[in-house]
N, C-alpha and C positions, 0 to 999 in steps of 0.2 A: 568577589575579587578583593584582595587586600587593600591596604592604604595607598596603593599606587594611583596616580591620576594620569590620564592619557592626554597628551598634547598632540592634537592632529595638525598635520601640515596645512598651511594656508597658502593661498595663491595657486597659480598654475605651474609653479616650478620653473618657470623661465627665468633667464638671467635679467638683471636690471639693466636697462639701457643707460648709456652715458660714456663720457670720455674720462677715464681714470687711469692713474698710474700708481702702482703699488711698489714700495721699496721694502724688500723682505730682510729679515735678520740674517739670512744665509747669503745675502749679497746679490740677490737677483732683482732686476727691474722688470716688472710685469705690466703689460698694457692690456686694457680691456678690449674685447672684440670690436666695439664701436671705435675706439681709439686707433686700433690697428687698421681698420677700414679707412678711417679718416686720413691716415698717413698714406694710403694707396697700397696696403698690404705688401710692404717691402720685404725682401729677404734679409736685407741688412740696413742698419740705421747708424747715424752718428749721434753721440751723446753730447749735448751742449750744456753749458752752465753760465748763468748770468750772476756774477758776483754781487753787483749792487742790488739787484732785486731778489736775490736768493731764490732764483727760478731755475728749474730743470727744463731742458729742452730736448726733444727727440725729433730728429729729422731723417726722412727716408734717404738712403744712399742710392744714387743713380749708378747703374752698372756695377753693383757690388763694390763700390769704391774702397780704395785702400784705407785702412784704419777704421773701417766701419765694423760694427758689432753684428754678429749673426742673430737673427730672430728665430726662435724655435717654439714649438708647441709647449705649453706649460702643463705637464701631466697629461691627463686624458680630457682636458678642457678645450675650449676654443680660444682661450687667452694666449698671448704670445709673450715670450720673455727673452731677456739677454742678460749676460753676466755684468754686474755693476760694481764688483768689488774694487777694481782699480780706480774706477770713477769716484766711488765713495771715499776712498783713501786720498786720492789726489786733491779732491775738493773739500775734504774734511766734513763729509755729510754723515752725521751719526743718526739722524732722525729716521724712523722706520714706521711705515703705515701706508694708508690709502690716501691719495691726493686727487681732488677734482681737477680736471685739465680742460683746456680749450685749444683750438687751433688758432695760430697767429702767423700769418705769412708762410704757410706750409709747414710749420713747426708745431708739434704738440707740446704745450707749455703747462707746467704746474708750479705753483709757488710753495716753497717750503715754509713751515712755521718759523717763527722768530728763533734766532739762535738760542740754544739752551732749553727749547721746548722738548717735552718728552712725548713720544707716540702714545696713543691710547693703550695699546697692548703692553707697553713697558710700564706705564703708570698703574695699570690694573695689576700687573705682577708685583710691583712694589707695595701696593696697598694690601694685597692678599698676604704678603710675607710679613707685614707689620703686625 
């Protein structure tokens, strides 16, 4: 064989457990399977924002409430997603990436990094372009 080196897959291929929220560059809000279950596996959710703490909140909508966002499967995975474009614009949220979350009084909560922080993926792209 030539100069290639093989990297074999490690682990058992299962997803990593945990409550996570991902804010994507395309404007989607993705919740991990564990986070979705912790919310009660809702069809629709309300998107909340804490200005003082710069925290994102996701709350299950009872009875498909008016103004709630529809949760859908994210591709062929078990994660769920909803559109966050209007939410990001309204609250001026430009950070994108994965956030650790926790449940607080029935709301899935994640803290955004300090204003002006750059997500890891954006920082990596800028570094590679330099």
